C-alpha positions, 0 to 999 in steps of 0.5 A: 611386688608387695601386691603380687606377694600378698596374692601369691602368699594368700593363695599358697596359704589357701591351698595348704588349708584345703589340703590340710582340711581334706587330709586331716579329716580323711586320716581321722576317719582312717581305714574305717571310712570304707567299712562305714560307707559299705555298712551305711549304704544299705538303702537309698536314704542311708546311701544319700546320708552317707554320701553327704557326710563323706562329702563334708568330711573329705571336702572333695567329691573326687575323693568320694568318687574314688573311694566308692569306685574301689568299693564297687570294683571289690564287689562291696558296694553295688552300683545302685547304692553307690550312685545316690551316695556319690550324688549327695557327696557333692552337696556335702562339699558345700559346707566349706563354701558356706563357711567361707562366706562368713567373717571368721577372723576372730574364730581363726585366731582362737582356732590357731591358739587352740591347735598351737597349745594342744600341739605344743603341750601334747594334749592330743590323747596320745596322738588320737586327736592329731588328725583332727588338730591337723584338719583344724589347722588346715581350716585356719590356714584356709581362712587366713589365706582368704584374709590375706588375699582380701587384704592384698587385693583391696588396692586393685579396685583403685588401680586405673588398669583394673578399672579399665579392664573391668569397664572393657569386659563389662557384664560379659559372662562367657570369660568367667565361665571358661575361667571357672572350667579351666581353673577347676580342672587344674585345682580339681575342686569346684568348691575351691574355685567357688570360694576364690570367686566369692573372695573376688566378688566381695572385693568388687572385682566380679559382678554377681552374675559373673560370679555365678558363671564362675561357679557354673564353670567350676562345676563343669570343670570338676566333672571333666577333671574326675574323668581325666583322673580316671583315665587309667581305669577301665571297664566298670571301674570307670562307671562312677567317674562317668556318673560324676562327670554326667552329674556335673554336666547335667547340673551345669546345663540345667542351671544355665537354662534356668539362668537364661529363663531368669534373664528373661524375667522369670524369678528362679534360682537367683531370685531365691538366693536374694531371699536367703541372703542379702550380701553377695558372698552369702548368695553365692554360697547358697547358690553352690548348695542349691546347685548340688542339691537340686541336681541330686534331686533331679537325677534321683528318679533316673537310677535305673536308666542311669545305670544302663547308660553307665554300663554302655559307656564303660562296660565290664570287661570279661576279666571283671566278670571272673573276679565277682562272686557268682553266688554271694549276696548281702541278703543271704546273711539273714539266713546263715545256713543258706549263706554257708551253702552259698559259700560252699558253692562259691568255693567249689567254683574256685576249685573248678578254676584250678585245673585251667591254670595248667592248660598252657603247660599241657596244651602248649597254647596261651591261656584265655584269659591269661593266667595272671588275669585268672589268678587275680580274678580268683583272688578277688572272689576269695577276698569277697568270700572271706569278707562274707564269712567275716560279716556272718561271724560278726552276727553272733551265730549259733554254735553249729553255724560258727563251727561250719563258718570257721571250717569254711574260712580254713578251706578258703585260706587253703584254696588261696594258698593252693591257687598261689602255688598252682600259679607259681608252678604254671609260671615256672613250668611254662619257661624254657627247659631242656628235654629231660627237665621238660619231660619231667615237668610235663609229667608233674603237670599231668599228675597235678592236673589229675589231682585238681580234677579229682579235688573238683569232683570231690568238692562238688559231690562230697562223695565219701569214696571220692574223698578216700581216693583223693586222700590216697592220691595226695599222700606225701610225695617228698621221697618220690620228688627227692628220687626224681631230682637225684636221678635226673641230676646224676644221669643228665648234664643239666645247666644251672638254670634247668637244675634250678627249674627242676628243684623249683617245680618239684618243690611246688608240686610237693606243696600243691599235693600237701595243700590238696590233701589238707583241703581233702581232710577239711572236705571230709570234716564237712561231710561228717 
């Protein structure tokens, strides 16, 4: 029981440490993590460096995969820049494995002392250093757990049962490989499993080549785990998960092939580790790093074919294409007037989508794609446009560019509000209702559809006469809506549901007309 308690408790401390290190460092980066990654991946070299740093910070290639996925699906990180960042993030995770090969008992005591005194006496700069202290405490727990495992497992070497088991297994390599695969799928971290294998190898419970097989199996298991975790993703959102899986599979096959060649007498990777370090734990640490770096280097020249393969494995859905800007791209920011022209074209495209939201009400058939999909896609383009304008303003443009950019920001906000209002109106109008209310709703839908078509024409042409006409058409309609509500309510026997529906649709109609008028006035300012 004492032996089991030492192993179980040591593993618990180790897993707490792993969680603390990753969580603390990610919290330290906070919301800046995504923005920094997007800004720092402008070229292949900077993308690789950013991935290396993020892998070292998070100690989880899976975490970097899903951070990159969220940026990619939002249109903030192109696939060509995401792939090198993700490839080199794997190398960044090797830092913890290399640290685990060093005897840090005294360092751990100093580390706990530092964290304890800083936490107790409040020396954390008003909480700003709290994530860093949490990461340091996690690091201490990690190494304390390893020390506990080593101390608790030491008697295993002298147990007759363990000796007989080791003698029976001999130098078999397949079982350690399969153990590495399975345990990594559960633990979701190849570096975690590799560190545990190093600990067991240091105790003499695993031979060098068996430990190598655990590391290779852990790499394959890591790739399979990220693919399993991405099961709820679809379309292009799953492409980076596929890349991470392919990275691990290709790396595993490559190094297994090198292992076979080395067994036949050709000095390769294992020979190199023997010249980098003498002790078995250090050799495994170097092997883990070499695995990640060499795989990244091997895949680097195949960026274009890899992207084509990923698009075949997980092609973008039609809804995703709707959610991507058609005209905006980062290089346009270098020439502000052209960038603002592109924003206007993007906003004209957004305005052109609005009439289609009313198609189910006017035609009585379901919209393709569904209204909810259209609304989400438009919201995505609006957000990308907002980010694009924010980046342009951050470059300290001249006064004319600044005024025009602010005007376009206001138009973007109004488009978002109008899209939400039309979406609510379409949803409410599509509901069941009695004949009198249904007739009024259809009339409102036709009038609103006409206004939106006129807004589309005025926005794309910028014609002064179109703007004047639209201002007249979008005059205040509150009195008209009040009269309609009173007339229908007094002349028809309405159910409470229909009465509520009438009030809601007329209110949304008023709001939509007001927003159209506001957008018309802003279009007029741009035309001046």
